C-alpha positions, 0 to 999 in steps of 0.5 A: 480473519484467516477463516474469511480469507480461506472461505472467500477462496472456497466461494469465489465469484463466477469470474474467478471460478476455476482460479486457484486462489492463494489464500495466504497472508500477503508479503509486501511487493516491491524494492526492499530498499525503496524510499517510497513505501505505500501503505493500504489497509489489507488485501481484497478477498478476490484480489490480492487473496487470489493473485497473492500480490498486494493490490493485484487483481482488483479495480483498486489495484488497477487504478493505483498501478496506473497511477505508479506507472505514470509517476514513474514508479511501475514498469507497466500500467496493469498488474493482472497477476503475479509473474505478469512482468510487473516491477516496481522502481524504487517503491515498496507496496505493503498494507496494515494487514495481511489477510483479506478481512470480512467487509474489507475492514479489519477490527483493531485487534486483528491490525494490532496482531499484523502490526509487526509485519509492516514495523518489520518492513520499515525497519529495513528500509533506509532513513528518510523514507517517504510513506503514502498512506491509502486511507485513514486507517493506513494512516493511523497504522503508519503513525503507530509503526513510526512511533514504535520505531522511535519516531517522535510524533508531531504536535499537533498530532497529524490528521488524515486529510487528502494531500497532507504531508508531515515529518515524523521522525527521520521519515515523512508521512504523505496522505491519500484517499484509498483507491476504493471503487467507492472513492474513485467511482464517485471522483472522490479520488481522481486518477489526477489526485492520485498521480500528484500524491505520488509525484509528491513522494518521488519529489521528496526523495529526489530532494534528499539527493538519493535518485539511485534509490528510484530503480527497478525492483520486481 
């Protein structure tokens, strides 16, 4: 994975030639005390791997941040580059893996090697966090991280389905299709579908009686 992220930076597509790539592991972005944790799979080779910020600089990120803005979780609808003024409001955007993987699909070993980062981030968040998993692999990663944090898994075991929500320990796990171009261009995931998932996450936080956690943080 390390070799791939660096190779991608050395061989950018024409539209990004001349740009300096981040080409290092990506940290989470947003409010470290947020009550909404949005978990993707991994940075894109010419998105986050280029810009140095999760979900920034590619079409998946554009789709996600527009939905975050419309749900009241982002200060602006676009995320072009680090330092562009974007701030998140009560949300933290993270991923199961921190480096761009070949074919956008990390191996089980690569996912396991990266899992500690997501575990540490969850440990820093308040109890009662709503985890929004973008895609089935991110959903599985969230379940493993919650179990390692001591949460008892529900029985039967939660299954990934868009819009499904499960209580897991003191947290809640909410599933969404990933905003990949394969999903958004075919209509499998529409803007309205993603907005609805994010608004449900906001409603869960508000029902818990902690609206102060929905505050701006860049």
